[in-house]
Structures are given as structure tokens and as C-alpha cells.
C-alpha positions as CSV (number, residue, x, y, z in Angstrom):
1,X,17.1,-7.0,25.1
2,X,17.6,-7.0,21.3
3,X,19.6,-4.2,19.7
4,X,17.7,-2.4,16.9
5,X,19.0,-2.7,13.4
6,X,20.0,0.8,12.3
7,X,19.8,0.1,8.6
8,X,16.1,-0.7,8.8
9,X,13.6,2.0,9.6
10,X,11.0,1.3,12.2
11,X,7.7,0.1,10.7
12,X,5.9,3.1,12.1
13,X,8.4,5.5,10.5
14,X,8.2,3.7,7.2
15,X,4.3,3.8,7.3
16,X,4.3,7.5,8.1
17,X,6.8,8.4,5.4
18,X,5.0,6.5,2.7
19,X,1.6,7.9,3.7
20,X,3.0,11.4,3.7
21,X,4.7,11.0,0.4
22,X,1.6,9.5,-1.2
23,X,-0.3,12.6,-0.2
24,X,2.5,14.9,-1.5
25,X,2.6,13.0,-4.8
26,X,-1.1,13.6,-5.1
27,X,-0.9,17.3,-4.1
28,X,1.9,17.8,-6.7
29,X,-0.1,15.9,-9.3
30,X,2.8,13.5,-10.0
31,X,2.4,10.6,-12.3
32,X,2.8,7.1,-10.9
33,X,6.1,6.9,-12.8
34,X,7.4,10.3,-11.4
35,X,6.4,9.4,-7.8
36,X,8.0,5.9,-8.1
37,X,11.2,7.4,-9.5
38,X,11.5,10.0,-6.8
39,X,11.0,7.2,-4.2
40,X,13.5,5.0,-6.1
41,X,11.0,2.2,-6.6
42,X,9.5,0.5,-9.6
43,X,6.0,1.6,-10.4
44,X,4.5,-1.7,-9.2
45,X,6.3,-1.4,-5.9
46,X,5.1,2.2,-5.5
47,X,1.5,1.1,-6.2
48,X,1.9,-1.4,-3.3
49,X,3.9,0.9,-1.0
50,X,1.4,3.7,-1.0
51,X,-1.4,1.5,0.3
52,X,-1.7,1.0,4.1
53,X,-0.1,-2.1,5.4
54,X,2.8,-2.3,3.0
55,X,5.1,-5.0,4.3
56,X,8.1,-4.4,2.1
57,X,11.3,-2.9,3.4
58,X,12.6,0.5,2.5
59,X,16.3,1.2,2.2
60,X,18.1,4.0,4.0
61,X,18.4,5.8,0.7
62,X,14.6,5.5,0.1
63,X,13.9,6.8,3.6
64,X,16.3,9.7,3.1
65,X,14.5,10.5,-0.2
66,X,11.1,10.5,1.4
67,X,12.3,12.6,4.3
68,X,13.9,15.2,2.0
69,X,10.8,15.3,-0.2
70,X,8.5,15.8,2.8
71,X,10.8,18.6,4.0
72,X,10.7,20.1,0.4
73,X,7.0,20.0,0.4
74,X,6.9,21.9,3.8
75,X,9.3,24.5,2.5
76,X,7.3,25.1,-0.6
77,X,4.1,25.4,1.4
78,X,5.8,28.0,3.6
79,X,7.5,30.0,0.9
80,X,4.8,30.1,-1.8
81,X,1.0,30.6,-1.8
82,X,-1.2,28.0,-3.4
83,X,-1.4,27.0,-6.2
84,X,2.3,27.8,-6.9
85,X,3.4,25.8,-3.8
86,X,1.8,22.7,-5.4
87,X,2.7,23.4,-9.0
88,X,6.4,24.4,-8.4
89,X,7.9,21.0,-8.9
90,X,6.3,20.6,-12.3
91,X,7.2,24.1,-13.7
92,X,10.3,24.8,-15.8
93,X,12.8,26.6,-13.5
94,X,15.8,28.7,-14.5
95,X,17.2,28.6,-11.0
96,X,20.8,27.3,-10.5
97,X,19.8,23.8,-9.7
98,X,17.6,23.3,-12.7
99,X,19.0,24.9,-15.9
100,X,15.4,25.3,-17.3
101,X,14.2,21.8,-16.4
102,X,11.3,21.0,-14.1
103,X,12.5,20.4,-10.6
104,X,10.8,17.0,-10.6
105,X,12.8,15.9,-13.7
106,X,16.0,17.3,-12.2
107,X,15.4,15.4,-8.9
108,X,14.6,12.1,-10.8
109,X,17.7,12.4,-12.9
110,X,20.0,13.4,-10.1
111,X,18.7,11.0,-7.5
112,X,19.2,11.5,-3.7
113,X,22.0,14.0,-4.1
114,X,19.9,16.3,-6.2
115,X,16.8,15.9,-4.0
116,X,18.9,17.0,-1.0
117,X,20.3,20.0,-3.0
118,X,16.8,21.1,-4.0
119,X,15.6,20.8,-0.4
120,X,18.6,22.9,0.7
121,X,17.9,25.4,-2.1
122,X,14.3,25.9,-1.0
123,X,15.4,26.2,2.7
124,X,18.0,28.8,1.7
125,X,15.4,30.8,-0.3
126,X,13.1,31.0,2.7
127,X,16.0,32.0,4.9
128,X,16.3,28.7,6.8
129,X,20.0,28.1,6.1
């Protein structure tokens, strides 16, 4: 029996994560450029990746990003009512993680570490930590 490669996500997990993030990017009204940057992809790769049957690989970093963003989406949906839950990432925020910037811009600039901190920030706000 072959040992699974731990650095490569299972194709099913990759497909589910990409499909979920594509729906989130649409719900958040992200531009192609913003969605690609959050996923740590070029815009052309993101355009291919969000379509069913994407055969490219995702790095561990990219899977962690998608997982954290999916968790952030869930936290926002639980904490805020619509439409704020969908608009929050695009609104200027004076919270400690943002210094007046939009959360989406802060996460793009800060990469995976910032995405994880924003996810933990929202979890803490809703009492999950």
C-alpha cells in the first residue's frame, strides 16, 4: 500500500476548498485580483482554479489560506446579520488588526499570518476562543 504524500492535499479536499472559496469570493464581492491574492495565486491561475475539474496543485500554504478564509466566512455569518456579514471584509475597520484598512487589504498585505490572525480575531469576538 502506498503512503500518502502529506504535503499534497487530497483532490477531493482541494476541489471542495476551491469551490467554497469561489462562492465566498462571490458573496464578499471580491474582485478577481483580490480573490487571487487571498488565495496566493495569479489571476489567471485563480480563473482556472475556481472552475470544476481544476487539475493544478495547491500548496500547503494555499490550503491553509482557503481553510482559514472559509472559517472566517463562517464566523462572520454567525456574528453579523446580512448584509454586514458579507460586506465586512470590504469596509474600513479601526479594529486592532486593521488600523483603518479594509480587512481584505490587510489580509492580502499580511499573507497567511494575517489571514490566520483575522480568523482568530473574529472567533474571539464571537466568544469562540
